[in-house]
N, C-alpha and C positions, 0 to 999 in steps of 0.2 A: 435326755428327753428332747425331742425335736418337735416343734409345732409352729403353727402360725398365730394360735390364739394364746395371748398372754394369760388368761384366766386358768386355761388348761396347764399351762406351765407352772403357774403358782400352786395348783393342786397337786402337780407332780412333786414339786419340791416338798410339800406337806408329807407326802407319801414316801419320801426319802431320796428322790432324785438328786444327785450330786451336781449335774449340770443341767441348766434349762437354756436351751437355744431356739431363739424365735428365728425361724428360717425366712421371715418377711424382712428382718433387719440384718442378717449376716449369712455368710456362706457356711451352712451347716457342716458340709462335708469337710470342709478346710478345717473347721473348728474341732470336729469330732477326730480327724486325723492328728491334728495338734495335741488334743488331751491324751490320744493313744500313742504319742511319739511315732507317728506314721505308720503303726502296725495295723490300725483297724480295730474293730470290735469283734470279740469272741462271738457275740450273739447280737443280731440286729433284728428287732421286732418291727414287722411291718404291720400296723394296726389301723391303717386309714383306708386302704383299698384303692389308692390312686395310683396312676403311672409314676408320678413324681416321687411319691414315698417309697415306692419300689426301687427306682433308679437310685434314691438315696442309699437304701440298704445294700444295694449291689456295690455301690461306691465305698462303704464304710466297713464292710464286713473283712475280717482278718483272714489270712491264709489259715486253713483248717477250721474256719468259723462257720456259723450256722445262720441262715436267715429263716426266721420263724415268721411266715406268713399267715396272719390271722384276720387281715382286713377283707372285707367284702367288696370284690372288684366288679364294677358294672361296665368297665372297659378293658380291652387287652393290655398287657403289659409286655414289655421287651425283656427277655432273658438274654442278657449280654454274655454269652459263653465265650465270645472273643477275648473278654477281659477276666473271665472266671475260671477258664478250662484249667488253669494251672495251680489254683488256689486251693483244691481239694475241700471245696465247701459242701455244707449239706442244706438243702432247701426243704423245709417242711411246710404243710398247709394244714389248716384245721379250723373249724368252727366250733362254737358251743353247740353241742347235739346231745342226743340221748345217751351217747357213750361217755362224753365228758361231764355231763351235768351231775351225776353222782359223786364224782370226785371233788367238783367244785363245793357241792353242799356239804361234803364231809370236811373240806378245809375251813369252810365258813363256820360250821359247827365247832371244829376245834380251835377257832380263833386264829388260825394261821393267814387266813384272808379277811379283810376288814372292808367289805365293799360299801358299808353305810356311808363312808366319807365321799364317795362317788354321786350318791343320790342328792340331787339338786332340786327336783320337782316331784311332786305327788299328784295324781288325778285320779278320780273315781272312773269306773269304766263308762259311765254315762258322759263323760267328757274326753272321751277317747280322741276325737278330731282336734281338740285344742292341744292335747298331749302331743300328738304327731307334729302340729305346727311348731310347738314350743321346740321340740327336738330338732326339727328341720331347720330351724333358725337359731341354732345353738350358739353363734357367735354374738347375737344380739341378746339372747335370753340367758346366757351362761349356763346353758343345761350341759350336764354331762351324762347323767343316766336319769331316766324318768320312770317312775313306778306307778302302775296301775292297780287299783284295789276295788273291791265291789262295794265299798262302804262310802263312797265319795272322797273328796280330796284330803281326809284326815290321815 
Protein backbone atom coordinates (compact mmCIF):
# COMPACT_ATOMS: atom_id res chain seq x y z
CA UNK A 1 0.00 0.00 0.00
CA UNK A 2 1.31 3.40 -0.97
CA UNK A 3 -0.16 6.59 0.44
CA UNK A 4 0.76 10.02 1.73
CA UNK A 5 -1.46 9.62 4.81
CA UNK A 6 -0.13 7.63 7.76
CA UNK A 7 -3.65 6.97 9.07
CA UNK A 8 -4.72 5.27 5.83
CA UNK A 9 -1.52 3.21 5.86
CA UNK A 10 -2.28 2.03 9.39
CA UNK A 11 -5.79 0.99 8.33
CA UNK A 12 -4.36 -0.82 5.30
CA UNK A 13 -2.08 -2.82 7.59
CA UNK A 14 -5.08 -3.76 9.75
CA UNK A 15 -6.74 -5.04 6.58
CA UNK A 16 -3.67 -7.14 5.75
CA UNK A 17 -1.25 -4.97 3.78
CA UNK A 18 2.20 -6.50 4.18
CA UNK A 19 4.02 -3.29 3.29
CA UNK A 20 2.89 0.27 4.01
CA UNK A 21 4.87 2.89 2.13
CA UNK A 22 4.50 6.57 2.90
CA UNK A 23 5.42 8.23 -0.40
CA UNK A 24 5.88 11.57 1.38
CA UNK A 25 8.88 10.07 3.20
CA UNK A 26 10.42 7.65 0.71
CA UNK A 27 10.67 6.74 -2.96
CA UNK A 28 7.66 4.45 -3.33
CA UNK A 29 8.67 3.12 -6.75
CA UNK A 30 12.16 2.15 -5.56
CA UNK A 31 10.72 0.46 -2.46
CA UNK A 32 8.13 -1.52 -4.45
CA UNK A 33 10.71 -2.65 -6.98
CA UNK A 34 13.01 -3.71 -4.13
CA UNK A 35 10.17 -5.73 -2.55
CA UNK A 36 9.53 -7.38 -5.92
CA UNK A 37 13.22 -8.04 -6.63
CA UNK A 38 13.04 -5.60 -9.54
CA UNK A 39 10.23 -7.44 -11.34
CA UNK A 40 7.35 -5.16 -10.37
CA UNK A 41 3.83 -5.98 -9.23
CA UNK A 42 1.47 -8.34 -11.00
CA UNK A 43 -1.39 -5.95 -10.20
CA UNK A 44 -1.12 -2.23 -9.47
CA UNK A 45 -4.40 -0.66 -8.33
CA UNK A 46 -4.78 3.06 -8.91
CA UNK A 47 -7.51 4.20 -6.52
CA UNK A 48 -6.69 7.88 -6.04
CA UNK A 49 -7.38 9.48 -9.40
CA UNK A 50 -4.27 11.63 -9.66
CA UNK A 51 -1.62 11.77 -12.38
CA UNK A 52 1.07 10.97 -9.78
CA UNK A 53 -0.72 7.82 -8.63
CA UNK A 54 -1.23 6.65 -12.22
CA UNK A 55 2.45 7.31 -13.00
CA UNK A 56 3.44 5.23 -9.97
CA UNK A 57 1.34 2.32 -11.23
CA UNK A 58 2.97 2.52 -14.65
CA UNK A 59 6.37 2.43 -12.98
CA UNK A 60 5.70 -0.58 -10.75
CA UNK A 61 3.64 -2.89 -12.96
CA UNK A 62 5.44 -6.09 -13.93
CA UNK A 63 5.72 -7.45 -17.44
CA UNK A 64 2.45 -9.25 -18.14
CA UNK A 65 0.85 -7.37 -15.24
CA UNK A 66 -2.33 -5.38 -14.85
CA UNK A 67 -3.10 -1.80 -13.91
CA UNK A 68 -6.58 -1.62 -12.44
CA UNK A 69 -7.63 2.02 -12.52
CA UNK A 70 -10.57 2.71 -10.20
CA UNK A 71 -9.62 6.24 -9.16
CA UNK A 72 -11.89 9.08 -10.27
CA UNK A 73 -9.73 11.35 -12.41
CA UNK A 74 -10.37 15.09 -12.53
CA UNK A 75 -7.31 15.75 -14.68
CA UNK A 76 -5.80 13.97 -17.68
CA UNK A 77 -3.03 11.44 -17.13
CA UNK A 78 -0.27 10.39 -19.46
CA UNK A 79 -0.15 6.80 -20.67
CA UNK A 80 3.56 6.09 -21.15
CA UNK A 81 3.38 3.61 -24.00
CA UNK A 82 7.03 4.31 -24.75
CA UNK A 83 7.84 2.48 -21.48
CA UNK A 84 4.99 -0.04 -21.54
CA UNK A 85 4.64 -1.18 -25.16
CA UNK A 86 6.86 -4.24 -24.70
CA UNK A 87 5.51 -5.18 -21.25
CA UNK A 88 2.25 -6.83 -22.41
CA UNK A 89 0.22 -5.19 -19.66
CA UNK A 90 -3.53 -4.94 -19.27
CA UNK A 91 -5.17 -1.66 -18.27
CA UNK A 92 -8.71 -1.80 -16.92
CA UNK A 93 -10.95 0.95 -15.64
CA UNK A 94 -14.18 0.75 -13.65
CA UNK A 95 -16.21 2.56 -11.07
CA UNK A 96 -18.73 1.19 -8.64
CA UNK A 97 -21.95 1.38 -10.61
CA UNK A 98 -25.24 -0.42 -11.18
CA UNK A 99 -23.39 -3.34 -12.76
CA UNK A 100 -20.85 -3.88 -9.98
CA UNK A 101 -23.02 -2.99 -6.96
CA UNK A 102 -24.97 -6.31 -6.85
CA UNK A 103 -21.70 -8.28 -6.79
CA UNK A 104 -20.29 -6.08 -4.04
CA UNK A 105 -23.46 -6.48 -1.96
CA UNK A 106 -23.34 -10.25 -2.43
CA UNK A 107 -19.71 -10.32 -1.26
CA UNK A 108 -20.55 -8.17 1.78
CA UNK A 109 -23.55 -10.39 2.67
CA UNK A 110 -21.35 -13.49 2.37
CA UNK A 111 -18.75 -11.97 4.69
CA UNK A 112 -16.06 -11.94 2.00
CA UNK A 113 -15.83 -8.12 2.11
CA UNK A 114 -15.88 -6.34 5.46
CA UNK A 115 -16.30 -2.64 4.71
CA UNK A 116 -17.36 -1.66 8.24
CA UNK A 117 -13.70 -1.20 9.19
CA UNK A 118 -13.46 1.59 6.63
CA UNK A 119 -16.38 3.62 8.01
CA UNK A 120 -14.99 6.40 10.15
CA UNK A 121 -17.86 8.89 10.27
CA UNK A 122 -21.67 8.74 10.24
CA UNK A 123 -24.04 11.62 9.51
CA UNK A 124 -27.75 12.13 9.09
CA UNK A 125 -29.02 13.43 5.77
CA UNK A 126 -29.75 16.74 7.45
CA UNK A 127 -26.01 17.11 8.08
CA UNK A 128 -24.88 16.29 4.54
CA UNK A 129 -22.78 19.44 4.09
CA UNK A 130 -20.79 18.63 7.23
CA UNK A 131 -20.30 15.10 5.87
CA UNK A 132 -18.91 16.50 2.60
CA UNK A 133 -16.63 18.88 4.47
CA UNK A 134 -15.39 16.05 6.69
CA UNK A 135 -14.59 13.83 3.72
CA UNK A 136 -13.02 16.71 1.77
CA UNK A 137 -10.62 17.35 4.66
CA UNK A 138 -9.80 13.67 5.21
CA UNK A 139 -6.18 14.32 6.17
CA UNK A 140 -7.33 16.44 9.11
CA UNK A 141 -10.44 14.44 10.07
CA UNK A 142 -8.98 10.95 9.40
CA UNK A 143 -12.06 10.21 7.29
CA UNK A 144 -11.97 7.10 5.16
CA UNK A 145 -15.61 6.41 4.35
CA UNK A 146 -18.55 8.53 5.42
CA UNK A 147 -22.00 7.01 5.86
CA UNK A 148 -25.20 9.02 5.46
CA UNK A 149 -28.46 7.78 6.92
CA UNK A 150 -31.93 9.22 7.35
CA UNK A 151 -32.12 8.91 11.14
CA UNK A 152 -29.44 11.34 12.23
CA UNK A 153 -25.83 10.61 13.02
CA UNK A 154 -26.46 7.38 14.95
